[in-house]
TIVEX-674585 format. One line per 2 residues: number of its first residue (from 1); their letters; for each residue y, x, z of N, C-alpha, C. Coordinates in nm, 2 decimals. Atoms other than C-alpha are relative to their C-alpha. Layout:
REM residues N
NUM = A = Y/X/Z/Y/X/Z/Y/X/Z ~ ...
//
This chain:
REM residues 202
1 = XX = 0.04/0.13/0.05/-9.20/10.45/-13.80/-0.13/0.01/-0.09 ~ 0.12/-0.02/0.08/-9.45/10.58/-14.06/-0.12/0.03/0.08
3 = XX = 0.11/-0.03/-0.09/-9.67/10.71/-13.78/-0.05/-0.13/0.07 ~ 0.04/0.13/-0.06/-9.67/10.37/-13.61/-0.07/-0.09/-0.10
5 = XX = 0.07/0.08/0.10/-9.77/10.20/-13.93/-0.14/0.05/-0.03 ~ 0.13/-0.07/0.02/-10.05/10.45/-13.98/-0.10/-0.04/0.11
7 = XX = 0.08/0.03/-0.12/-10.18/10.39/-13.63/-0.04/-0.15/0.00 ~ 0.03/0.14/0.01/-10.16/10.01/-13.68/-0.11/-0.02/-0.11
9 = XX = 0.10/0.01/0.11/-10.36/10.04/-14.01/-0.14/0.04/0.05 ~ 0.13/-0.05/-0.05/-10.63/10.24/-13.83/-0.06/-0.10/0.10
11 = XX = 0.05/0.10/-0.10/-10.65/9.98/-13.55/-0.06/-0.12/-0.08 ~ 0.05/0.11/0.08/-10.69/9.70/-13.81/-0.13/0.03/-0.06
13 = XX = 0.13/-0.04/0.06/-10.97/9.89/-13.99/-0.11/0.00/0.11 ~ 0.10/0.00/-0.11/-11.15/9.95/-13.66/-0.04/-0.14/0.05
15 = XX = 0.03/0.14/-0.05/-11.12/9.59/-13.54/-0.07/-0.08/-0.11 ~ 0.07/0.08/0.11/-11.23/9.45/-13.88/-0.14/0.04/0.00
17 = XX = 0.14/-0.05/0.00/-11.54/9.67/-13.87/-0.08/-0.05/0.12 ~ 0.06/0.05/-0.12/-11.62/9.57/-13.52/-0.03/-0.15/0.00
19 = XX = 0.01/0.14/0.01/-11.57/9.20/-13.58/-0.12/-0.04/-0.09 ~ 0.10/0.04/0.10/-11.79/9.18/-13.89/-0.14/0.05/0.04
21 = XX = 0.13/-0.05/-0.05/-12.06/9.40/-13.73/-0.06/-0.10/0.11 ~ 0.05/0.09/-0.10/-12.08/9.15/-13.44/-0.05/-0.13/-0.07
23 = XX = 0.04/0.12/0.07/-12.10/8.85/-13.68/-0.13/0.03/-0.07 ~ 0.13/-0.04/0.06/-12.38/9.03/-13.87/-0.11/0.00/0.10
25 = XX = 0.10/0.00/-0.10/-12.57/9.08/-13.55/-0.04/-0.14/0.04 ~ 0.03/0.14/-0.03/-12.55/8.70/-13.50/-0.07/-0.06/-0.11
27 = XX = 0.07/0.05/0.11/-12.72/8.66/-13.83/0.08/-0.05/-0.12 ~ -0.09/0.04/0.11/-12.42/8.59/-14.05/0.02/0.13/-0.09
29 = XX = -0.01/-0.12/0.09/-12.44/8.83/-14.35/0.13/0.00/-0.07 ~ -0.14/0.00/0.06/-12.07/8.86/-14.40/0.04/0.15/-0.03
31 = XX = -0.06/-0.12/0.03/-11.87/9.14/-14.55/0.15/-0.01/0.03 ~ -0.15/0.00/-0.03/-11.51/9.25/-14.49/0.07/0.09/-0.10
33 = XX = -0.09/-0.08/0.08/-11.23/9.38/-14.71/0.12/0.04/0.08 ~ -0.11/-0.05/-0.07/-10.96/9.59/-14.57/0.10/0.07/-0.10
35 = XX = -0.10/-0.06/0.09/-10.63/9.68/-14.75/0.04/0.14/0.05 ~ -0.04/-0.14/-0.04/-10.54/10.05/-14.75/0.14/0.03/-0.06
37 = XX = -0.13/-0.03/0.05/-10.18/10.15/-14.79/0.01/0.13/-0.08 ~ -0.02/-0.12/0.07/-10.04/10.42/-15.01/0.01/0.12/0.10
39 = XX = -0.01/-0.10/-0.10/-9.96/10.62/-14.70/-0.14/0.05/0.05 ~ 0.14/-0.04/-0.04/-10.33/10.62/-14.59/-0.07/0.07/-0.12
41 = XX = 0.07/-0.05/0.11/-10.45/10.69/-14.94/0.05/0.14/-0.04 ~ -0.06/-0.13/0.03/-10.22/11.00/-14.96/-0.06/0.11/0.09
43 = XX = 0.05/-0.10/-0.10/-10.42/11.16/-14.67/-0.15/0.01/-0.02 ~ 0.14/-0.02/0.00/-10.76/11.32/-14.69/-0.07/-0.05/0.12
45 = XX = 0.06/0.05/-0.12/-10.82/11.21/-14.34/-0.05/-0.15/-0.01 ~ 0.05/0.14/0.02/-10.87/10.85/-14.47/-0.15/-0.01/0.00
47 = XX = 0.14/0.01/0.01/-11.23/10.93/-14.55/-0.06/0.01/0.14 ~ 0.05/-0.02/-0.13/-11.29/11.05/-14.19/0.03/-0.13/0.09
49 = XX = -0.03/0.13/-0.08/-11.11/10.74/-14.05/-0.09/-0.11/-0.03 ~ 0.09/0.10/0.04/-11.33/10.51/-14.25/-0.14/0.03/0.06
51 = XX = 0.13/-0.04/-0.05/-11.64/10.70/-14.15/-0.01/-0.02/0.16 ~ 0.00/0.02/-0.14/-11.54/10.69/-13.78/0.00/-0.15/0.04
53 = XX = 0.00/0.15/-0.03/-11.47/10.31/-13.79/-0.13/-0.06/-0.02 ~ 0.14/0.05/0.02/-11.81/10.24/-13.94/-0.09/0.04/0.11
55 = XX = 0.09/-0.05/-0.10/-11.98/10.46/-13.69/0.02/-0.07/0.14 ~ -0.03/0.06/-0.13/-11.80/10.31/-13.39/-0.05/-0.14/0.01
57 = XX = 0.04/0.14/0.01/-11.89/9.96/-13.51/-0.14/-0.02/-0.03 ~ 0.14/0.00/0.05/-12.24/10.05/-13.62/-0.02/-0.10/-0.11
59 = XX = 0.00/0.09/0.11/-12.16/9.87/-13.94/-0.05/0.07/-0.13 ~ 0.05/-0.04/0.12/-12.35/9.91/-14.26/0.11/0.02/-0.10
61 = XX = -0.11/-0.03/0.09/-12.11/10.08/-14.51/0.00/-0.10/-0.12 ~ 0.01/0.09/0.11/-12.23/9.83/-14.78/0.08/-0.13/0.04
63 = XX = -0.07/0.12/-0.04/-12.05/9.56/-14.58/0.15/0.01/0.00 ~ -0.15/-0.03/0.00/-11.70/9.72/-14.61/0.05/0.02/-0.14
65 = XX = -0.07/-0.03/0.12/-11.47/9.70/-14.91/0.14/0.05/0.03 ~ -0.13/-0.05/-0.01/-11.16/9.91/-14.93/0.08/-0.04/-0.12
67 = XX = -0.09/0.05/0.11/-10.88/9.75/-15.13/0.13/0.08/-0.01 ~ -0.13/-0.07/0.03/-10.59/9.93/-15.29/0.07/-0.07/-0.11
69 = XX = -0.07/0.07/0.11/-10.32/9.80/-15.51/0.00/0.09/-0.13 ~ 0.00/-0.08/0.13/-10.29/9.91/-15.88/0.11/0.10/0.01
71 = XX = -0.11/-0.10/-0.01/-9.95/10.07/-15.81/-0.03/0.12/0.08 ~ 0.04/-0.11/-0.09/-10.09/10.27/-15.52/-0.10/0.09/-0.07
73 = XX = 0.10/-0.08/0.07/-10.38/10.38/-15.74/0.06/0.11/-0.09 ~ -0.05/-0.09/0.10/-10.15/10.55/-15.99/0.10/0.10/0.06
75 = XX = -0.10/-0.09/-0.06/-9.93/10.74/-15.74/-0.04/0.15/-0.03 ~ 0.05/-0.13/0.03/-10.14/11.05/-15.77/-0.15/-0.01/-0.04
77 = XX = 0.13/0.04/0.05/-10.44/10.96/-15.99/-0.11/0.10/0.03 ~ 0.11/-0.10/-0.02/-10.64/11.29/-15.95/-0.04/0.00/0.15
79 = XX = 0.03/0.00/-0.14/-10.61/11.30/-15.57/-0.06/-0.13/0.04 ~ 0.06/0.13/-0.03/-10.68/10.93/-15.55/-0.14/-0.01/-0.04
81 = XX = 0.13/0.01/0.05/-10.99/10.96/-15.76/-0.09/0.08/0.09 ~ 0.08/-0.08/-0.08/-11.12/11.24/-15.54/-0.03/-0.07/0.14
83 = XX = 0.02/0.07/-0.13/-11.06/11.04/-15.22/-0.09/-0.12/-0.01 ~ 0.08/0.12/0.02/-11.21/10.72/-15.36/-0.15/0.04/-0.02
85 = XX = 0.14/-0.05/0.02/-11.52/10.92/-15.47/-0.06/0.03/0.13 ~ 0.05/-0.04/-0.13/-11.56/11.05/-15.12/-0.03/-0.13/0.08
87 = XX = 0.02/0.13/-0.07/-11.53/10.69/-14.98/-0.13/-0.06/-0.06 ~ 0.12/0.05/0.06/-11.80/10.58/-15.23/-0.12/0.07/0.05
89 = XX = 0.11/-0.07/-0.05/-12.02/10.85/-15.11/-0.05/-0.04/0.14 ~ 0.04/0.06/-0.13/-12.01/10.69/-14.76/-0.08/-0.12/-0.02
91 = XX = 0.07/0.12/0.02/-12.15/10.38/-14.92/0.09/-0.13/0.00 ~ -0.09/0.12/0.00/-11.84/10.15/-14.90/0.03/-0.03/-0.15
93 = XX = -0.04/0.05/0.14/-11.71/9.95/-15.20/0.15/0.02/-0.01 ~ -0.14/-0.01/0.03/-11.37/9.99/-15.36/0.05/-0.10/-0.10
95 = XX = -0.05/0.11/0.08/-11.16/9.71/-15.51/0.15/0.03/-0.03 ~ -0.14/-0.01/0.03/-10.82/9.71/-15.69/0.06/-0.14/0.02
97 = XX = -0.07/0.12/-0.03/-10.60/9.44/-15.55/0.11/-0.03/-0.09 ~ -0.12/0.04/0.09/-10.34/9.24/-15.75/0.00/0.06/-0.14
99 = XX = 0.02/-0.07/0.13/-10.48/9.38/-16.07/0.07/-0.08/-0.11 ~ -0.07/0.06/0.11/-10.27/9.32/-16.38/0.15/0.00/0.01
101 = XX = -0.14/0.00/-0.03/-9.93/9.36/-16.22/0.06/0.14/-0.01 ~ -0.05/-0.13/0.00/-9.91/9.74/-16.24/-0.01/0.06/-0.14
103 = XX = -0.01/-0.07/0.13/-9.91/10.00/-16.51/-0.11/0.11/-0.02 ~ 0.11/-0.10/0.01/-10.25/10.18/-16.49/-0.05/0.00/-0.15
105 = XX = 0.06/-0.01/0.13/-10.39/10.31/-16.82/-0.15/-0.02/0.01 ~ 0.14/0.02/0.00/-10.74/10.22/-16.92/-0.08/0.14/0.01
107 = XX = 0.07/-0.13/0.00/-10.82/10.59/-16.96/-0.01/0.05/0.15 ~ 0.01/-0.04/-0.14/-10.74/10.65/-16.59/-0.09/-0.10/0.08
109 = XX = 0.08/0.10/-0.07/-10.91/10.33/-16.48/-0.15/0.04/-0.01 ~ 0.14/-0.04/0.01/-11.24/10.47/-16.61/-0.04/0.11/0.09
111 = XX = 0.03/-0.11/-0.08/-11.22/10.77/-16.39/-0.01/-0.03/0.15 ~ 0.01/0.04/-0.14/-11.19/10.58/-16.07/-0.13/-0.07/0.03
113 = XX = 0.13/0.07/-0.04/-11.51/10.47/-15.88/0.03/-0.14/0.05 ~ -0.04/0.14/-0.04/-11.41/10.10/-15.87/-0.12/-0.09/-0.01
115 = XX = 0.11/0.10/0.01/-11.65/9.82/-15.79/0.05/-0.14/-0.04 ~ -0.05/0.13/0.03/-11.42/9.52/-15.84/0.15/0.01/-0.03
117 = XX = -0.14/0.03/0.04/-11.09/9.41/-16.00/0.04/-0.14/0.05 ~ -0.05/0.13/-0.05/-10.90/9.13/-15.82/0.12/-0.04/-0.08
119 = XX = -0.10/0.05/0.10/-10.70/8.94/-16.08/0.12/-0.06/0.08 ~ -0.11/0.04/-0.08/-10.35/8.88/-15.94/0.02/-0.16/-0.01
121 = XX = -0.01/0.15/-0.01/-10.28/8.52/-15.82/0.11/-0.06/-0.09 ~ -0.10/0.06/0.08/-9.97/8.49/-16.04/-0.06/-0.04/-0.14
123 = XX = 0.06/0.04/0.12/-10.20/8.47/-16.34/-0.08/-0.13/0.02 ~ 0.08/0.12/-0.04/-10.43/8.22/-16.17/0.09/-0.12/0.01
125 = XX = -0.09/0.11/-0.02/-10.13/8.00/-16.08/0.04/-0.06/-0.13 ~ -0.06/0.05/0.12/-10.02/7.97/-16.44/-0.11/-0.02/-0.11
127 = XX = 0.10/0.02/0.10/-10.36/7.92/-16.62/0.03/-0.12/-0.09 ~ -0.01/0.12/0.08/-10.28/7.57/-16.72/0.13/0.00/-0.09
129 = XX = -0.13/0.01/0.07/-9.92/7.64/-16.84/0.04/0.12/-0.08 ~ -0.04/-0.12/0.07/-9.92/7.99/-16.98/-0.12/0.05/-0.09
131 = XX = 0.10/-0.06/0.09/-10.12/8.10/-17.29/-0.01/0.15/0.03 ~ 0.01/-0.15/-0.03/-10.03/8.46/-17.19/-0.09/0.02/0.12
133 = XX = 0.09/-0.02/-0.12/-10.20/8.42/-16.85/-0.14/-0.03/-0.04 ~ 0.14/0.03/0.04/-10.51/8.26/-17.01/-0.05/0.12/-0.08
135 = XX = 0.04/-0.12/0.08/-10.53/8.55/-17.26/-0.03/0.12/0.09 ~ 0.01/-0.12/-0.09/-10.48/8.81/-16.99/-0.12/-0.01/0.09
137 = XX = 0.11/0.02/-0.09/-10.74/8.66/-16.76/-0.13/0.03/-0.08 ~ 0.11/-0.02/0.09/-10.99/8.66/-17.05/-0.02/0.15/-0.02
139 = XX = 0.01/-0.15/0.03/-10.91/9.03/-17.13/-0.04/0.07/0.12 ~ 0.04/-0.07/-0.12/-10.94/9.14/-16.77/-0.15/-0.02/0.04
141 = XX = 0.15/0.03/-0.03/-11.28/8.97/-16.72/-0.08/0.08/-0.10 ~ 0.08/-0.07/0.10/-11.41/9.12/-17.04/0.01/0.15/0.03
143 = XX = -0.01/-0.14/-0.04/-11.27/9.46/-16.93/-0.09/0.04/0.11 ~ 0.09/-0.02/-0.11/-11.46/9.43/-16.61/-0.14/0.01/-0.05
145 = XX = 0.14/0.00/0.05/-11.78/9.35/-16.79/-0.03/0.12/-0.08 ~ 0.02/-0.12/0.08/-11.73/9.64/-17.03/-0.02/0.12/0.08
147 = XX = 0.01/-0.11/-0.08/-11.69/9.88/-16.75/-0.10/-0.01/0.12 ~ 0.09/0.03/-0.11/-11.95/9.73/-16.52/0.06/-0.02/0.13
149 = XX = -0.08/0.03/-0.12/-11.69/9.62/-16.27/0.00/-0.15/0.02 ~ -0.01/0.14/-0.03/-11.70/9.29/-16.09/0.15/-0.05/-0.01
151 = XX = -0.14/0.05/0.00/-11.39/9.06/-16.13/0.00/-0.12/0.10 ~ -0.03/0.10/-0.10/-11.24/8.83/-15.87/0.13/-0.06/-0.02
153 = XX = -0.13/0.06/0.02/-10.97/8.57/-15.92/0.06/-0.04/0.14 ~ -0.07/0.02/-0.13/-10.72/8.55/-15.63/0.09/-0.13/-0.01
155 = XX = -0.10/0.11/-0.01/-10.52/8.25/-15.51/-0.05/-0.13/-0.07 ~ 0.05/0.12/0.06/-10.75/7.97/-15.64/0.03/-0.12/0.10
157 = XX = -0.04/0.12/-0.08/-10.60/7.64/-15.51/-0.05/-0.13/-0.06 ~ 0.03/0.13/0.06/-10.71/7.38/-15.76/-0.14/0.02/-0.07
159 = XX = 0.13/-0.01/0.07/-11.05/7.29/-15.91/0.01/0.04/-0.15 ~ -0.02/-0.04/0.14/-10.91/7.33/-16.26/0.00/0.15/-0.02
161 = XX = 0.00/-0.14/0.01/-10.84/7.69/-16.19/-0.14/0.06/0.01 ~ 0.14/-0.05/-0.02/-11.19/7.75/-16.06/-0.08/-0.03/-0.13
163 = XX = 0.08/0.03/0.12/-11.34/7.57/-16.37/0.04/0.10/-0.11 ~ -0.04/-0.10/0.11/-11.14/7.80/-16.60/-0.06/0.13/0.02
165 = XX = 0.06/-0.13/-0.03/-11.26/8.11/-16.42/-0.15/0.00/-0.02 ~ 0.14/0.01/0.02/-11.61/7.99/-16.44/-0.03/0.00/-0.15
167 = XX = 0.02/-0.01/0.15/-11.58/7.94/-16.82/0.02/0.14/-0.05 ~ -0.02/-0.14/0.05/-11.46/8.29/-16.85/-0.10/0.10/0.06
169 = XX = 0.11/-0.08/-0.06/-11.76/8.41/-16.64/0.06/0.11/0.09 ~ -0.05/-0.09/-0.11/-11.54/8.57/-16.37/-0.10/-0.01/0.11
171 = XX = 0.11/-0.01/-0.09/-11.77/8.69/-16.10/0.02/-0.08/0.13 ~ -0.03/0.06/-0.13/-11.60/8.57/-15.78/0.14/-0.06/0.00
173 = XX = -0.13/0.05/-0.02/-11.30/8.38/-15.65/0.03/-0.02/0.14 ~ -0.05/0.02/-0.14/-11.09/8.34/-15.34/0.12/-0.08/0.00
175 = XX = -0.12/0.08/0.00/-10.82/8.10/-15.23/-0.02/-0.12/0.09 ~ 0.00/0.12/-0.09/-10.73/7.79/-15.04/-0.10/-0.11/-0.04
177 = XX = 0.10/0.10/0.04/-10.97/7.58/-15.25/-0.13/0.02/0.08 ~ 0.12/-0.03/-0.08/-11.25/7.75/-15.05/0.03/-0.01/0.15
179 = XX = -0.04/0.01/-0.14/-11.08/7.79/-14.71/0.14/0.06/0.02 ~ -0.13/-0.06/-0.04/-10.75/7.86/-14.54/-0.03/0.12/0.08
181 = XX = 0.01/-0.12/-0.08/-10.69/8.19/-14.37/-0.03/-0.04/0.15 ~ 0.04/0.03/-0.14/-10.85/8.20/-14.02/0.01/0.13/0.08
183 = XX = 0.00/-0.12/-0.08/-10.80/8.43/-13.73/-0.15/0.01/0.06 ~ 0.14/-0.04/-0.04/-11.11/8.59/-13.56/-0.06/-0.11/0.08
185 = XX = 0.05/0.10/-0.08/-11.15/8.32/-13.30/-0.04/-0.13/-0.08 ~ 0.03/0.12/0.08/-11.13/8.04/-13.56/-0.12/0.03/-0.09
187 = XX = 0.12/-0.04/0.08/-11.39/8.23/-13.77/-0.13/-0.02/0.08 ~ 0.11/0.02/-0.09/-11.62/8.23/-13.47/-0.04/-0.15/0.01
189 = XX = 0.02/0.15/0.00/-11.58/7.85/-13.44/-0.06/-0.05/-0.13 ~ 0.05/0.05/0.13/-11.63/7.80/-13.81/-0.15/0.04/-0.02
191 = XX = 0.14/-0.04/0.03/-11.95/8.00/-13.82/-0.10/-0.07/0.09 ~ 0.09/0.08/-0.08/-12.09/7.80/-13.53/-0.02/-0.14/-0.05
193 = XX = 0.01/0.14/0.03/-12.03/7.47/-13.69/-0.01/-0.03/-0.15 ~ 0.00/0.03/0.14/-12.01/7.51/-14.07/-0.09/0.11/-0.08
195 = XX = 0.05/-0.10/0.09/-12.19/7.68/-14.36/0.11/0.05/-0.08 ~ -0.11/-0.06/0.07/-11.94/7.92/-14.51/-0.01/-0.03/-0.15
197 = XX = -0.01/0.01/0.14/-11.82/7.86/-14.86/-0.04/0.13/-0.07 ~ 0.03/-0.12/0.08/-11.97/8.11/-15.11/0.11/0.02/-0.10
199 = XX = -0.12/-0.03/0.09/-11.69/8.28/-15.31/-0.04/0.03/-0.14 ~ 0.04/-0.03/0.14/-11.89/8.33/-15.63/0.05/-0.11/-0.09
201 = XX = -0.05/0.10/0.10/-11.73/8.15/-15.93/-0.11/-0.04/-0.10 ~ 0.11/0.02/0.09/-12.06/8.17/-16.12/-0.09/-0.10/0.04
//
């Protein structure tokens, strides 16, 4: 079962790179983010897998972001830091998904070559009703600025949530307010007929 999941993850990575490469050839300067599981991050082969997928798709590494969860990040911090550094050397970006829900220490966070922190949607959902969420979002955005790391709010569904993130100077946002999830064919149609929403909150 673990082998099948690993193979499926590799297929998703390869297909994502091929799709975005094709869209970029059509003139759409899109980027793609791909989630990496703990099983993948536990293997040194991950670096070669990413390199192979980029090469097969002829995709600029700058167009790919590898996303890992905060919990996965802390499973084996030293080995993870080494593998993420190797990925960064390929030219890809690295983001921590669902940030704020795990238990990473700031001392460890500084050692990882991270480009972006994605603030978990649970905090965005309760901006209006929870002083704790508001304070935490402020802290995480300021943390990102102190470390030179971009911040992104996940799960934005209402204009008030976007307005709050803009006041905090969060760098980017994603969620249903901008667009619903689309499969690849729907993205093709969308790009032919619409100007894509820019996800910057600034």
